[in-house]
C-alpha positions in Angstrom: 52.8 -4.5 57.8 53.4 -1.4 54.9 51.1 1.8 54.9 49.8 0.0 51.2 49.5 -3.3 52.5 47.2 -1.9 55.9 45.1 0.6 53.5 41.9 -0.9 52.5 42.3 -2.6 48.9 39.8 -0.1 46.5 36.4 -1.5 44.4 36.3 0.4 41.0 32.8 1.9 40.9 31.5 -0.6 37.9 32.0 -4.0 39.7 29.5 -5.8 40.8 28.5 -5.5 44.8 29.0 -8.5 46.1 26.2 -8.9 47.9 23.9 -7.7 45.2 24.1 -10.7 43.5 21.0 -12.5 42.7 20.4 -15.9 40.4 17.0 -16.2 38.7 16.5 -19.3 40.0 14.8 -22.9 38.9 14.8 -23.0 35.3 17.7 -20.4 34.7 21.5 -21.1 35.0 23.9 -20.1 37.8 25.8 -18.2 35.4 22.7 -15.6 34.3 22.4 -13.2 37.3 21.4 -9.7 38.5 23.7 -7.5 40.3 24.0 -3.7 41.3 26.7 -1.1 40.6 27.9 2.4 42.7 28.0 3.8 39.2 24.3 3.1 38.5 21.3 2.8 40.9 19.6 0.5 38.7 19.9 -3.5 38.7 22.1 -4.8 36.0 22.0 -8.6 33.7 24.9 -10.4 32.6 25.0 -13.9 30.8 28.9 -15.7 30.6 28.1 -17.2 26.8 30.7 -18.3 23.9 33.5 -16.8 26.1 32.4 -13.6 27.3 30.0 -11.6 29.4 27.4 -9.8 28.0 25.5 -7.2 30.1 22.8 -4.4 29.7 21.4 -2.4 32.7 17.6 -3.1 33.5 16.4 1.0 34.0 15.2 -0.2 37.1 16.0 -0.5 40.5 12.2 -2.8 40.9 14.3 -6.4 41.6 10.3 -8.0 40.5 10.8 -5.7 37.0 14.7 -6.6 36.5 13.9 -10.7 37.0 11.3 -10.1 33.8 13.9 -7.9 32.0 16.9 -10.3 32.7 14.6 -13.5 31.5 13.5 -11.8 28.4 17.6 -10.8 28.0 18.3 -15.1 28.2 15.8 -15.4 26.0 17.0 -13.0 23.6 20.4 -14.3 23.9 19.5 -17.8 23.1 17.4 -16.8 20.3 20.3 -15.0 18.5 23.0 -18.0 19.4 20.2 -20.5 17.5 19.6 -17.7 14.3 23.4 -17.4 14.7 23.2 -13.6 14.9 25.3 -11.8 17.0 24.5 -12.0 20.6 25.5 -8.5 21.7 23.3 -7.0 19.1 19.6 -5.8 21.0 16.4 -5.9 19.3 16.4 -2.3 19.0 13.2 -0.4 16.8 15.6 1.4 14.9 17.8 -1.6 14.2 14.7 -3.5 13.2 13.5 -0.6 11.0 17.0 -0.5 9.6 17.0 -4.3 9.1 13.5 -3.9 7.3 14.5 -1.3 5.2 17.5 -3.6 3.8 15.4 -6.6 3.1 13.2 -4.0 0.7 15.9 -3.0 -0.8 17.2 -6.7 -1.8 13.4 -7.0 -3.3 13.2 -3.5 -5.1 16.8 -4.6 -6.9 14.6 -7.5 -8.2 11.7 -5.6 -9.0 9.6 -7.1 -6.6 8.8 -3.4 -5.3 8.9 0.3 -6.2 11.9 2.5 -5.1 9.2 4.6 -3.8 9.0 1.9 -1.3 11.5 2.4 0.7 11.8 6.7 0.4 8.3 6.6 1.5 9.3 4.5 4.5 12.6 6.1 5.3 10.2 9.7 5.4 7.7 8.1 8.0 10.3 6.8 10.0 12.1 10.4 9.8 8.9 12.2 10.9 7.2 10.8 13.1 8.1 6.9 14.0 11.6 7.4 15.3 11.0 10.5 17.7 8.9 7.8 19.3 10.0 4.2 19.0 13.9 5.2 17.7 15.6 3.5 21.0 13.2 1.0 22.5 13.6 -2.6 22.7 11.0 -4.1 20.3 9.6 -6.8 22.7 8.8 -4.2 25.1 6.3 -2.4 22.1 2.8 -3.1 23.1 -0.8 -1.9 22.9 -0.4 0.7 25.0 3.0 2.2 23.2 1.1 2.0 20.2 -2.3 3.8 21.1 -0.5 6.2 22.5 1.7 6.6 19.2 -1.7 7.1 17.0 -2.4 10.1 20.0 0.9 11.8 19.2 -0.3 11.6 15.1 -3.2 13.2 16.1 -1.8 16.5 18.4 0.1 16.2 15.1 -3.2 16.8 12.9 -2.4 14.4 11.1 -5.2 13.1 9.2 -6.9 9.3 9.7 -5.3 8.0 6.4 -1.9 9.5 7.2 -2.5 7.8 10.9 -3.3 4.6 9.3 0.0 4.5 7.1 2.1 4.8 10.2 0.5 1.7 12.3 0.7 0.0 8.7 4.6 1.0 8.7 5.1 0.1 12.4 3.3 -2.8 12.3 5.3 -4.5 9.3 8.7 -3.4 11.5 7.0 -5.7 14.1 6.5 -8.6 11.6 9.9 -8.6 10.6 11.0 -8.4 14.2 8.7 -11.4 14.4 10.2 -12.9 11.1 13.9 -12.4 13.0 12.7 -13.8 16.2 13.3 -11.1 18.0 9.7 -11.3 18.9 7.6 -14.3 20.4 4.4 -12.5 19.9 2.9 -9.6 18.0 1.0 -6.6 20.8 -2.3 -6.2 18.9 -2.9 -3.4 16.9 -5.3 -0.2 17.6 -8.3 0.4 15.0 -7.6 4.1 13.5 -11.4 5.3 12.5 -11.1 6.2 9.0 -14.0 8.1 7.2 -14.3 6.6 4.0 -13.1 9.8 1.1 -13.9 7.4 -2.7 -11.8 8.8 -5.4 -13.2 11.7 -7.8 -14.6 10.8 -11.2 -15.7 11.8 -14.1 -19.4 12.6 -15.3 -19.9 11.3 -18.7 -19.8 15.3 -19.9 -16.4 15.5 -18.3 -15.1 12.7 -19.5 -15.5 14.1 -22.8 -14.1 17.2 -21.8 -10.9 15.5 -20.5 -10.5 13.3 -23.9 -11.0 16.1 -26.0 -8.2 17.9 -23.8 -5.7 15.3 -24.6 -6.2 14.9 -27.8 -5.4 18.9 -28.2 -2.4 17.9 -26.3 -1.0 15.5 -28.1 -1.6 16.9 -31.8 -1.0 20.8 -30.7 0.8 22.0 -34.0 2.4 24.6 -31.9 4.2 22.9 -29.6 5.4 19.5 -27.9 3.9 19.6 -24.4 6.4 17.9 -21.8 6.3 16.8 -18.4 9.6 16.2 -16.6 11.0 16.5 -20.2 8.8 13.2 -21.7 6.8 14.1 -23.8 2.7 13.9 -23.9 2.4 11.5 -26.6 -0.8 9.7 -28.2 -0.5 6.3 -25.7 -2.0 9.1 -22.9 -5.1 9.1 -25.1 -5.5 5.4 -25.5 -4.7 5.3 -21.8 -8.1 6.8 -21.1 -9.8 4.8 -23.3 -8.9 1.5 -22.3 -9.0 2.2 -18.6 -12.4 4.0 -18.7 -13.2 0.0 -20.6 -11.0 -2.1 -18.7 -12.0 -1.7 -15.4 -8.5 -2.4 -14.4 -6.7 -0.9 -12.0 -3.2 1.4 -13.0 -1.3 -1.3 -11.1 -2.2 -3.7 -13.5 -1.8 -1.8 -16.6 1.2 -1.0 -15.6 2.5 -4.9 -16.2 0.0 -5.4 -19.0 1.7 -7.4 -21.5 0.4 -8.7 -25.3 0.1 -12.1 -24.0 -2.4 -11.0 -21.3 -5.2 -10.1 -23.4 -7.1 -12.2 -25.6 -9.3 -10.5 -28.7 -13.0 -12.0 -28.2 -15.1 -11.6 -31.0 -18.5 -12.8 -32.3 -22.1 -11.8 -30.7 -20.3 -10.1 -27.6 -16.8 -8.4 -28.6 -14.8 -7.9 -26.1 -10.9 -8.4 -24.4 -10.8 -10.9 -22.5 -7.6 -10.2 -19.3 -5.7 -11.9 -17.7 -2.7 -10.8 -15.8 0.7 -12.1 -13.7 -0.5 -11.1 -10.6 -3.7 -8.6 -8.9 -4.3 -5.9 -6.1 -7.3 -8.8 -5.1 -8.5 -12.0 -6.8 -6.6 -12.6 -9.9 -9.9 -13.6 -11.9 -9.9 -12.3 -15.8 -11.6 -9.4 -16.8 -14.5 -8.9 -19.5 -13.8 -5.4 -21.1 -16.6 -3.1 -22.5 -17.0 -3.4 -26.7 -14.8 -0.1 -27.1 -12.4 -1.6 -25.7 -11.2 -3.9 -28.6 -11.0 -1.3 -31.0 -9.0 0.7 -28.5 -6.7 -2.2 -28.3 -6.2 -2.7 -31.8 -5.8 0.6 -32.8 -2.7 1.3 -30.0 -1.4 -1.8 -31.5 -1.4 -0.3 -34.8 0.2 2.8 -33.5 3.0 0.6 -32.3 3.9 -1.5 -35.0 4.9 2.1 -37.1 7.4 1.8 -35.1 10.8 0.1 -36.6 10.8 -2.9 -34.2 7.9 -5.5 -34.2 5.7 -6.2 -31.4 6.5 -9.8 -28.6 3.6 -11.2 -26.8 6.0 -10.1 -24.0 6.1 -6.6 -24.6 4.4 -4.2 -22.2 1.5 -2.4 -23.9 2.0 1.3 -22.6 5.1 2.6 -22.8 6.5 -0.5 -23.7 10.7 1.1 -24.7 10.5 0.6 -20.3 11.4 -3.1 -20.7 12.7 -4.0 -17.8 10.2 -5.3 -15.1 12.2 -3.6 -12.4 11.8 -0.2 -14.6 7.7 0.0 -15.0 7.8 2.0 -11.4 8.9 4.6 -14.3 6.0 3.8 -16.5 3.7 3.9 -13.8 5.3 7.6 -12.7 5.2 8.6 -16.4 1.1 7.5 -16.7 0.6 9.2 -13.4 2.4 12.8 -13.9 1.1 13.1 -17.8 -2.2 12.1 -16.6 -2.1 14.8 -13.8 -1.2 17.8 -16.4 -4.1 16.6 -19.1 -6.2 16.7 -16.9 -5.1 19.8 -15.0 -5.2 21.6 -18.3 -9.0 20.2 -18.6 -9.9 21.8 -15.4 -10.8 18.6 -13.9 -8.5 18.0 -11.3 -11.0 18.7 -8.7 -14.3 17.0 -8.9 -17.3 19.1 -8.0 -17.7 17.8 -4.5 -13.7 18.3 -3.3 -12.1 15.0 -4.4 -9.0 14.9 -6.0 -9.0 13.0 -8.9 -6.1 10.9 -10.0 -5.2 8.1 -12.5 -7.7 5.4 -9.7 -10.5 7.6 -11.4 -10.7 6.1 -14.8 -11.2 3.1 -12.8 -14.0 4.9 -11.1 -15.3 6.4 -13.5 -15.6 3.1 -15.2 -17.7 1.1 -12.4 -19.8 4.8 -12.0 -20.3 4.6 -15.3 -21.9 0.9 -14.8 -23.6 2.2 -11.9 -25.8 4.5 -14.1 -25.5 3.2 -17.7 -25.5 -0.8 -17.3 -28.5 -2.8 -16.0 -26.5 -5.6 -14.2 -26.2 -6.5 -10.7 -23.7 -5.2 -8.3 -22.1 -8.4 -7.6 -20.9 -9.5 -11.3 -19.6 -5.4 -11.6 -17.8 -6.4 -8.4 -16.4 -9.5 -10.1 -15.1 -8.5 -13.2 -14.0 -5.2 -11.5 -11.5 -8.0 -8.9 -13.3 -6.3 -6.2 -16.2 -6.7 -3.6 -20.1 -5.2 -3.5 -19.2 -3.7 -0.3 -16.3 -2.0 -1.9 -18.6 -0.8 -4.4 -20.9 0.3 -2.2 -18.6 2.4 0.4 -16.2 3.8 -2.4 -17.2 4.2 -6.0 -21.4 4.1 -5.4 -20.7 6.4 -2.5 -21.6 9.5 -5.5 -24.3 7.6 -6.8 -27.6 9.7 -6.7 -31.3 8.5 -7.1 -31.2 11.2 -10.0 -28.8 9.4 -11.9 -31.0 6.2 -12.2 -34.4 8.2 -12.6 -35.3 6.3 -15.3 -34.7 3.0 -13.3 -37.0 4.1 -10.6 -39.7 5.7 -13.2 -40.1 1.7 -14.9 -42.6 -0.4 -14.7 -42.6 -4.3 -14.8 -44.2 -5.8 -17.7 -46.7 -8.2 -15.9 -47.8 -5.5 -13.5 -51.8 -5.1 -14.0 -54.0 -2.9 -12.9 -56.9 -3.7 -10.6 -59.1 -2.8 -12.6 -59.2 -3.4 -16.2 -55.4 -2.7 -18.0 -52.3 -3.8 -17.9 -49.9 -1.5 -17.5 -47.4 -1.0 -20.3 -43.5 -1.4 -19.9 -41.6 1.4 -19.8 -38.3 0.8 -21.4 -35.5 2.1 -19.5 -32.9 4.0 -21.7 -29.9 2.8 -22.0 -26.5 4.1 -23.9 -26.1 2.4 -27.2 -23.1 4.3 -28.0 -19.8 2.3 -25.9 -18.0 4.7 -23.3 -14.7 5.6 -24.7 -15.4 4.9 -27.9 -12.0 6.6 -30.2 -14.6 8.5 -32.8 
């Protein structure tokens, strides 16, 4: 026998140890096995399918834990085969996140989402989500991991509102993984305790200052005011009047077309406003009377242009006519409003809240709470919100002094125990409509 033949055959360190081979038992095929290598302390799992061997480390030395990993590994392969997906691709968090971004990009091109959607999500992923979850198997993410993640965000001094944004993004990615068949069920989400932070609104006096500042900027004879190379035009003044008299959200105004508005004239004049969609219940909105004139005057301003107005034209910034580009109109409204509100010295409320375009809706509701005489349910339904939301985010600013007339009022039928009927003290109400252009 030659020296070569007598020499013991060497086995490569990546070849499975024969005495380590394990099957999973009843219900699982024999070609699904666990094994160990000289090159690694961990158990490995392999499965033969579609003419090739697929294998993966379990990253554990515990055989019991390794068997559970192998079962998930096998289930994932079956799901991928069923959905005609590559069997070697693992449902890693980063891959699922990128798949979600790709899906959202398709919706952005269809005009269903704003491009800011992916920009914001990518920013959140890069800042804190990837450093924590990037290479994790989405099937292994549990409530414990999510709770630890919130702890990391808190340690980074992120506000509860920011923590909620991250949690919403992680939830969105996990739901996407569930839709794609990577997850059988979603893990429960921890809750983020948030302090209600109502948006700033404008008092009656501040509202007058805001309108006057807008007029001065728009009619400035010495210079044209620009925001990102776009001139601040008369539309912004009409936008301010319109929103305070219609209760609409900025997202509704962005997509509002002339066909969505019906002018109702009679004992009570108002705009009946329908929208194609809404953040909440999509029921018609009844405007304040002043909105009728605001809308009609805005139409006259548009008619001064060369082209006629069609029912499918947008009411504000109609030159941005493609639905997929309407986010640009929303961005222009927000930036130009911010320019006006800063010029008026009203960016921050006396109680410290930042004022944005949404503050006009808040103002509309607060004016009804302080100057109107209607119940919260009616107000909530007309503003497409709930009584609870009004109490938490709108009436939060309401003080007894704002409605002192109601506090001091008496019912007409109240009778003095001795002899006199207490006269009714009529509540003083505003006769001039809020936002009247005159």
